[in-house]
C-alpha positions as CSV (number, residue, x, y, z in Angstrom):
1,M,53.7,-148.6,7.9
2,T,51.9,-145.4,7.2
3,D,50.4,-144.1,4.0
4,S,53.2,-141.5,3.8
5,E,55.7,-144.2,3.1
6,Y,53.8,-145.0,-0.2
7,R,53.5,-141.5,-1.6
8,T,55.0,-140.6,-4.9
9,P,58.4,-139.0,-4.4
10,T,58.8,-135.3,-5.4
11,P,61.9,-133.3,-6.3
12,S,62.1,-132.1,-2.7
13,D,62.8,-135.7,-1.5
14,D,66.4,-136.8,-1.0
15,E,66.0,-139.9,-3.1
16,W,64.6,-138.0,-6.1
17,Q,66.4,-138.7,-9.4
18,A,66.1,-136.6,-12.6
19,D,64.6,-139.5,-14.6
20,F,61.7,-139.9,-12.1
21,D,60.0,-137.1,-14.1
22,P,57.7,-138.8,-16.6
23,T,58.7,-136.3,-19.3
24,Y,62.5,-136.9,-18.8
25,D,63.1,-138.7,-22.1
26,E,61.2,-136.0,-24.1
27,K,62.9,-133.1,-22.4
28,T,66.4,-134.6,-22.7
29,M,66.1,-135.4,-26.4
30,E,68.0,-133.2,-28.8
31,G,66.3,-129.8,-28.8
32,G,64.5,-130.5,-25.6
33,V,64.5,-128.1,-22.7
34,W,67.1,-130.2,-20.8
35,D,69.2,-131.2,-23.8
36,G,72.8,-131.2,-22.9
37,L,72.3,-130.8,-19.1
38,S,73.6,-133.3,-16.6
39,D,71.1,-135.1,-14.3
40,D,72.5,-133.0,-11.4
41,E,71.6,-129.8,-13.3
42,I,68.2,-131.2,-14.2
43,V,67.5,-132.1,-10.6
44,L,68.2,-128.5,-9.6
45,L,65.8,-127.2,-12.2
46,Q,63.2,-129.7,-11.1
47,I,63.5,-128.7,-7.5
48,K,63.2,-125.0,-8.4
49,Q,60.1,-125.7,-10.5
50,F,58.6,-127.8,-7.8
51,R,59.1,-125.1,-5.2
52,D,57.8,-122.4,-7.6
53,D,54.7,-124.5,-8.2
54,E,54.2,-125.1,-4.5
55,H,54.5,-121.4,-3.8
56,E,52.0,-120.6,-6.6
57,E,49.5,-123.1,-5.3
58,N,49.9,-121.8,-1.7
59,Q,49.3,-118.2,-3.0
60,R,46.2,-119.3,-4.9
61,E,44.8,-121.0,-1.8
62,Q,45.5,-117.9,0.3
63,D,43.8,-115.7,-2.3
64,E,40.8,-118.0,-2.3
65,L,40.5,-117.9,1.5
66,A,40.8,-114.1,1.5
67,A,38.1,-113.9,-1.2
68,K,35.8,-116.1,0.9
69,K,36.4,-113.9,3.9
70,L,35.4,-110.9,2.0
71,D,32.3,-112.6,0.6
72,N,31.2,-113.4,4.2
73,C,31.6,-109.8,5.4
């Protein structure tokens, strides 16, 4: 078995379920951001947020690399 088999699942994984999010109970309470949504709808929101966060992190890393290259010129 490899280390990758023990990693924490993310919304991009097929086995992801909406309630894997540690804030699920809080967000699904009356008045919460997911109040009244089905778990399927929540999963779609979680996937979108996960991808947006990944994209933002990748952009930040690229910006840092570009800044380092400029500093070395």
